[in-house]
Steps between C-alpha positions, in 0.01 A plus 500: 500500500506722198756551229719722731611175676634333188862613536522329846367170380737209426645517140375152403150609601521803272614282221209255538259795486685669205521188284196300622711223664362278763688494826488122494676476158784753496676582178870573469721648237861606469737651239705247303839383634801714438746329277890519463626774263579220263134391512571140619362423841388693814706796608715419806751669720777295334407673173555848649823393660627362178381788276566785733151624607313482826197286553392615841336838562735581784835386620441161675706278723409151588486454882589137469794501264607873481456501127429840364314627197497839339188716490354734241460777756886486574577474132342835433146431374195703576211294650247663271700423184558134605124457560427645162733250340364206687147591418571456128657156551201273411233773456444710198316823515386482145669819409847621418531672830790382732528744781216493758431652815370276784151648445512433128607135558218444746244661261622320196565148637264219395540130520403441135818669394724274705720259299477120566867449410805596702647838473876529425678745745734742318754668731571765238127589488495544869793752469310675211193540723710652782671739267161630376390570856839661571467738205148611597579586865495865602812657658324494844431118463865439400621701798336259730679209306833674469544648852570168674753413226681835553506462877639158468793658324543777767327773288254729675315724269148651461206304348487768228862436404459114512188502296648740246821291448295180470259672264786619266637135477178303535478426123833304527390292796324165502512394871534716817840339557617688192449835657817548699723449215288727291476796744805468715697765323233759567592471869869404521798598297673221313778335703638313194496561122397239247821394326347484147351847527816651638728353232263642239436848635764580758784572254629732243348852503196389709643592844583859373147516346340392837702771683349756253149357550554526880538875467200525282292310747636701796369823348137376463269628766172326367606133515175360359532230236372734213714795581815298551446316174453831316823649641723191449373432149580858412848457639542162319407656162724809567807269573419258227505196743301176438193482724554124559868565606393768750197321649667165543800655667265694727315169556824332620546775762150502618388136484830309469372273220326511162150487637232726626249756354587816314768688673285808546265302711797398723637847527157651590446237759831511680545877455794724396726451803482117495545498132828711531617279793458187293693647219785589729476158660560342156818713444625407849423132474575388162798550269412556129561197273814506282 
């Protein structure tokens, strides 16, 4: 029929032609069994339950018993990252490369580099792979991941804003389930303040210093990160304040906790009016520590 028909032929027939196998004597091959993280015996659902990681790709519920099992999708893993990790369990590309596109896996795979012994599954390695894929995603790709998470928490925003926030924080994320905690303060003012951070920075002269800073910020027209940083640092030097003292007190007002990126990334993202509102909110809602 001509070579143009090959893609429509059964896979086993194509394999027979490619490898010279006879249809009457099929050959089979498989990757080695996956072993427990401890290395002793086959990996099972019980191992995942006991050690805190999923075994199934998706959430699963037994129709017979109602028993449920966590899934990697719901736990925040990217399909392509998990496939990459699985491909290297029992197969060795012969190089130091660890991150592969699907095309590279298909191109590089060969049976002669498949191990005969079992491959030990490492949950932390699976997390590492997912983090690598997270860190390499563009803002546009992250927007598609982040938007459903934001909407689930009642946040409606543009794809540009969702992707930009996730892009700022992606180096700190491992799973998609990390994203809400990492980006929530970009879209919602804190409704509580971390006790440890408040005790450390919301005391002494810090409230008065923050009032001064509020006036400095209110006078800035160009609220870009670079311009705000230049003006605030000049004010800090003029006053002789400690940069850490100023930034951590501001962080308490804007984020509510001792986490997040540089403060100028936050102020540029939320804008001047929201920055001032959050400072006022701190004064209204939290008494300085004694």
